[in-house]
C-alpha positions in Angstrom: 2.9 42.3 5.9 3.8 39.1 4.2 1.4 38.5 1.2 0.3 34.8 1.0 -2.5 33.8 -1.6 -4.3 30.7 -0.8 -6.9 28.6 -2.3 -9.4 26.3 -0.7 -10.2 22.6 -3.5 -13.6 21.6 -3.7 -14.9 24.4 -1.5 -18.6 23.3 -1.7 -18.2 19.8 -1.9 -17.3 19.9 2.0 -20.3 21.3 3.6 -23.0 19.2 5.0 -26.2 20.7 4.2 -29.0 21.5 6.4 -32.0 20.7 4.4 -33.2 17.2 3.4 -32.1 17.6 -0.8 -33.3 14.9 -3.5 -31.1 15.1 -7.1 -32.2 13.3 -10.2 -30.1 10.9 -11.4 -28.4 11.2 -14.5 -29.2 8.6 -17.2 -26.6 6.7 -17.2 -26.7 5.9 -13.9 -30.5 4.9 -14.6 -33.5 6.0 -12.8 -34.5 7.2 -9.8 -33.1 10.1 -7.2 -29.9 10.6 -5.0 -29.9 12.6 -1.7 -27.5 14.8 -0.8 -25.2 15.0 1.7 -22.6 17.6 1.4 -23.5 20.7 -0.9 -22.8 21.0 -4.8 -21.9 23.5 -7.3 -25.1 25.4 -9.1 -26.9 24.6 -5.3 -28.3 27.3 -3.8 -27.9 26.8 -0.8 -24.0 25.8 -1.4 -23.1 29.4 -0.8 -24.3 30.2 2.4 -23.6 26.9 3.9 -19.8 27.2 2.4 -19.8 30.9 4.1 -20.7 29.3 7.8 -18.4 26.1 7.6 -15.8 28.5 6.9 -16.8 30.7 9.7 -16.7 28.1 12.0 -13.4 27.0 10.8 -11.5 30.1 11.1 -13.2 30.8 14.5 -11.3 28.1 15.7 -7.8 28.2 14.9 -8.3 31.7 16.3 -9.4 34.4 13.2 -12.3 37.1 14.1 -14.4 38.2 11.9 -14.4 42.2 11.2 -18.3 43.5 12.0 -17.4 46.0 9.4 -16.5 43.7 6.6 -17.8 40.0 7.6 -15.4 38.4 4.9 -12.5 40.1 6.5 -11.0 37.5 9.2 -8.4 38.8 11.4 -5.3 37.5 14.2 -3.1 38.3 17.0 -1.1 36.8 19.3 1.9 38.7 21.3 3.6 41.1 18.8 2.6 38.4 16.0 -0.4 39.9 13.5 -2.2 38.3 10.2 -5.0 39.2 8.0 -7.4 37.0 5.9 -9.2 38.0 3.6 -12.3 35.6 1.5 -13.7 35.6 -1.8 -15.7 32.1 -1.4 -12.6 29.6 -2.1 -10.1 32.2 -2.4 -8.1 33.6 0.5 -4.9 36.1 0.5 -3.5 36.1 3.6 -1.4 39.0 5.2 1.0 38.4 7.9 3.1 40.9 10.2 6.2 37.6 9.7 7.3 34.6 7.0 6.6 32.2 11.2 3.6 33.9 11.0 1.9 33.0 8.0 3.9 29.5 7.6 1.5 29.1 10.9 -1.4 30.6 9.5 -1.3 28.3 6.4 -0.7 25.2 7.8 -3.7 25.4 10.8 -6.0 26.5 6.8 -4.4 22.9 5.9 -5.3 21.1 9.4 -9.2 22.6 8.4 -9.2 21.8 4.8 -7.4 20.5 1.8 -5.9 23.9 0.6 -3.3 25.0 -2.7 -0.3 27.3 -0.9 -0.2 29.5 -4.2 2.7 31.3 -2.3 3.3 35.7 -2.7 -0.3 36.4 -5.0 0.7 37.8 -8.6 -3.0 37.2 -9.7 -6.3 37.4 -7.7 -9.5 37.9 -8.8 -8.6 38.3 -12.4 -6.2 41.6 -10.3 -2.4 41.6 -11.3 -0.7 42.2 -8.0 3.0 43.4 -8.1 5.4 44.0 -4.7 8.2 46.5 -4.2 9.2 45.3 -0.6 11.9 47.9 0.1 9.6 50.7 -1.2 6.3 49.2 0.3 4.6 49.6 -2.1 1.6 46.6 -3.9 0.8 48.1 -7.4 -2.6 46.7 -8.7 -3.8 46.5 -12.4 -5.9 44.3 -14.9 -3.9 44.5 -17.4 -4.5 40.7 -18.8 -8.5 41.2 -18.3 -8.3 45.1 -20.1 -6.4 42.8 -23.0 -8.7 39.9 -23.1 -11.8 42.6 -23.8 -10.2 44.6 -25.8 -9.2 40.9 -28.3 -13.2 40.0 -27.6 -15.1 43.0 -29.2 -12.4 43.4 -32.1 -10.5 46.1 -30.1 -6.7 44.9 -30.1 -4.8 46.8 -32.7 -7.4 50.1 -32.3 -5.7 53.6 -32.7 -6.0 54.5 -28.9 -7.5 58.4 -27.4 -6.2 60.3 -24.3 -9.5 60.5 -22.3 -12.3 57.9 -22.0 -15.1 60.0 -23.0 -15.3 63.2 -25.6 -15.1 65.9 -23.5 -18.9 67.4 -25.4 -20.6 64.7 -24.9 -24.3 64.5 -22.8 -26.0 61.6 -23.7 -29.8 61.0 -23.5 -32.5 57.8 -23.8 -32.8 57.0 -27.4 -35.1 56.8 -30.0 -37.1 53.7 -30.8 -35.8 54.0 -34.4 -32.3 54.9 -32.8 -32.6 51.8 -30.6 -33.1 49.6 -33.6 -30.1 50.6 -35.3 -28.2 49.8 -31.9 -29.2 46.1 -31.9 -26.4 44.4 -33.5 -23.0 46.0 -31.1 -23.2 44.3 -27.6 -23.3 47.2 -26.2 -24.5 46.1 -22.4 -21.3 43.1 -22.9 -19.1 46.0 -23.2 -20.7 48.6 -20.3 -20.4 45.4 -17.9 -17.1 44.0 -18.6 -15.9 47.4 -18.2 -17.7 47.8 -15.4 -15.9 45.7 -12.9 -11.8 47.7 -13.8 -14.0 51.1 -13.0 -14.8 49.0 -9.8 -11.8 47.7 -8.9 -8.0 49.7 -10.3 -9.3 51.7 -13.1 -11.0 55.1 -11.5 -10.4 57.2 -14.4 -13.3 55.3 -16.3 -15.7 55.4 -14.1 -17.5 58.9 -14.5 -18.4 57.3 -18.5 -19.0 53.5 -16.6 -21.8 55.1 -15.1 -23.3 57.3 -17.9 -22.9 55.0 -19.9 -24.5 52.0 -17.7 -27.4 54.7 -17.7 -28.7 53.5 -20.5 -28.4 49.9 -21.2 -32.2 49.6 -22.2 -32.3 52.6 -24.7 -29.1 53.0 -26.0 -28.3 53.8 -30.0 -25.4 55.1 -32.5 -24.6 58.0 -29.9 -24.4 55.9 -26.5 -22.4 53.2 -28.9 -19.9 55.3 -30.2 -19.1 56.5 -26.7 -19.0 52.9 -26.2 -16.4 52.5 -28.5 -14.1 55.3 -27.7 -13.7 53.8 -23.8 -12.3 51.1 -26.0 -10.3 53.3 -27.6 -9.1 54.5 -24.6 -8.9 51.6 -22.9 -6.3 50.5 -26.0 -3.9 53.1 -25.0 -4.3 52.4 -20.7 -4.1 48.9 -20.2 -1.3 49.1 -18.0 -3.0 51.6 -15.7 -3.7 50.9 -12.1 -3.6 51.0 -8.7 -0.6 52.2 -5.7 -0.5 51.7 -2.8 2.0 52.7 0.0 4.6 54.5 -0.1 4.0 56.5 2.4 6.2 57.7 5.7 3.8 58.3 8.3 3.8 55.7 11.3 0.0 56.2 11.8 -1.9 55.6 8.7 -4.9 58.6 8.2 -6.8 58.9 5.4 -8.3 62.3 3.6 -11.5 62.2 0.7 -12.2 64.8 -1.6 -15.7 65.3 -2.8 -17.2 67.2 -6.2 -20.0 67.5 -7.8 -21.1 68.6 -11.7 -23.9 70.2 -11.1 -27.2 69.9 -13.0 -25.6 69.0 -16.0 -27.2 65.7 -17.3 -30.1 65.6 -19.6 -32.6 64.6 -16.2 -31.6 67.7 -14.5 -29.7 66.1 -11.9 -26.2 66.3 -10.3 -23.5 63.5 -10.2 -21.5 63.6 -7.2 -17.8 62.0 -7.1 -15.7 61.3 -4.3 -12.2 60.1 -3.3 -11.3 58.3 -0.2 -7.0 58.7 -0.1 -4.4 57.4 2.4 -1.6 59.8 1.3 -1.6 59.5 -3.1 -3.2 55.9 -2.9 -6.8 56.1 -4.0 -8.8 53.6 -1.6 -12.2 54.3 -2.0 -14.2 56.1 -5.3 -17.8 56.8 -6.5 -19.6 58.5 -9.5 -22.8 58.8 -9.1 -26.3 60.5 -10.3 -28.4 62.0 -7.1 -31.7 60.8 -6.5 -33.3 64.0 -6.6 -32.9 67.6 -8.3 -30.1 69.8 -6.8 -31.7 73.4 -7.0 -27.9 75.5 -7.4 -24.1 74.3 -6.7 -24.1 75.0 -3.8 -26.5 72.6 -2.5 -25.5 69.7 -4.6 -22.3 70.1 -3.2 -23.6 68.9 -0.1 -25.4 66.2 -1.2 -21.9 64.9 -2.4 -20.8 65.4 0.7 -23.3 63.3 2.6 -22.8 60.4 -0.1 -18.9 60.3 0.2 -19.3 60.7 5.0 -21.4 57.2 4.6 -18.4 55.8 3.3 -15.8 58.0 5.2 -17.4 56.5 8.5 -17.5 52.6 7.3 -13.4 53.0 6.2 -13.1 54.8 10.5 -14.8 51.6 11.4 -12.4 49.2 9.3 -9.8 50.4 10.9 -10.1 50.9 14.1 -11.3 46.8 13.9 -7.9 46.5 12.4 -6.1 48.7 15.0 -5.3 51.7 13.2 -7.8 54.6 15.4 -8.5 57.7 13.6 -8.0 59.6 17.1 -8.8 63.0 14.2 -11.6 63.1 12.1 -11.6 62.5 8.6 -10.6 65.4 6.5 -13.1 66.3 3.5 -12.4 67.9 1.4 -15.1 70.2 -1.4 -15.0 72.9 -3.4 -17.2 75.2 -2.3 -17.2 77.4 0.4 -20.4 77.4 0.5 -20.7 74.0 1.0 -18.4 73.8 3.8 -19.9 76.6 5.7 -23.8 75.0 5.3 -22.1 71.3 6.7 -20.5 73.8 9.8 -23.7 76.2 10.2 -27.3 75.8 9.0 -27.0 79.8 9.0 -28.9 79.3 5.4 -31.7 77.5 7.1 -33.8 79.3 4.9 -32.4 77.9 2.0 -31.7 74.6 3.4 -34.7 73.3 5.1 -36.6 71.6 2.0 -33.6 69.2 2.2 -34.6 65.4 3.4 -33.5 65.2 7.1 -31.0 62.0 6.1 -29.1 64.4 3.5 -27.9 66.4 6.7 -26.2 63.5 8.4 -23.0 65.2 6.9 -23.9 68.3 10.1 -24.3 65.1 12.6 -20.4 64.0 11.6 -19.3 67.8 11.8 -21.0 67.6 15.1 -19.8 64.6 17.0 -15.9 65.1 15.3 -16.4 62.0 12.8 -15.8 64.1 10.2 -14.1 68.1 9.2 -14.9 69.1 6.0 -11.9 71.4 4.6 -12.0 73.8 1.5 -9.8 73.3 -1.3 -9.0 74.5 -4.5 -11.1 73.1 -7.6 -7.0 73.1 -9.2 -6.5 70.0 -6.6 -9.2 68.6 -6.7 -9.3 64.8 -7.8 -12.4 64.4 -7.1 -13.4 66.2 -10.1 -12.0 63.6 -12.2 -15.6 61.8 -11.5 -18.0 64.3 -12.7 -17.9 65.4 -15.6 -16.0 64.4 -19.1 -12.7 66.5 -19.4 -10.3 67.5 -21.9 -7.1 65.8 -22.2 -4.7 67.9 -20.2 -6.5 67.9 -17.0 -7.6 64.2 -17.3 -4.0 64.0 -17.4 -2.8 65.5 -14.8 -5.9 63.9 -12.2 -4.2 60.2 -13.0 -1.3 61.8 -12.6 -1.8 62.6 -9.2 -3.1 59.4 -8.2 -0.7 57.5 -10.2 -2.0 55.1 -12.1 -0.1 55.7 -14.7 3.5 54.4 -13.8 5.0 55.1 -16.9 5.5 58.6 -17.2 7.6 58.5 -14.8 6.8 60.1 -11.1 4.1 61.3 -9.2 2.9 65.2 -9.4 3.5 66.8 -6.0 0.4 69.0 -4.0 0.0 70.1 -0.7 -3.2 68.0 -0.5 -1.1 65.1 -1.0 1.5 65.7 1.8 
């Protein structure tokens, strides 16, 4: 599809207000108040009013909002098809042909004062590169990463090969250690790097999750781990997501889950999952479980439920966009006991204490929405999201996810084919 980027000028100032709101006049304008007739940047109602106006205008030009994601709109007429994603006043438009793209932009221009930026190069801090012959899109945040390193004085540091020391296990700092760490901008580092982990670098998702647990109780050990992460980013500024390249005519996705059983200081396990189309990661998560699992089988069982919710959302979204998933979505897990328990509650005496909501995965299997399949732990990429790894295994998962294009090729395996 043809990608195009559009920006709506002074979006909030276009929208009439539903309420009677007054603003005190600036000093240079004299005493008194002004009544606001339209939205103003900084006004708490402005964002909501802009959303309502945008939704109404897109409806007028023939776009329909998807129920799965209210920031995604689509329009179809004959063989022509367009999809718009919105983020406040920034839009990405994907159209089946250049003519359709021009028609959509003209329709938007009739409703708003817009800037047509053409083929997108940078969107919401993400660099976008397209390879039309190979049907590939490459997303990375190199400029953003380099700005982080400059801000914290790590632009010229030596790089390391893993985002976290494989032997590192963090726990809350003592009051004495908390005082020692007050001079380092720990929370700012974690906050800035969190955007990387969310958008284009699943390889640091586990580390960010671990560091974010201690935003109010960090000490020298946590600061050392944050500095280690910055050194890792120094050597991975070009890491990013490669989308596309699949030869299949029908888009199908799969999921992989893993769990690290009871290894944290609280003894709560970590759930990790990846949702992929071919070798392209679509979604990922590294999250501490809410309860203490009594076995590795139970921890993996909870991880599959955590993943199943995202899988169902993707199935709904794909169906709305015209790509229904005719077969159950494959969810790969490397624990044989978990695979058996999801299909047949034969071990009820050992699983009956689990909350009803965690048995959601069984209902998905009964309805043929998801099929849990065993995969060798040597092929389970979700391992990257549950524990700090040594450099060889970490590099293997990086290669399989195509995060580093400088390595020259993608490691092939049966799971990805």
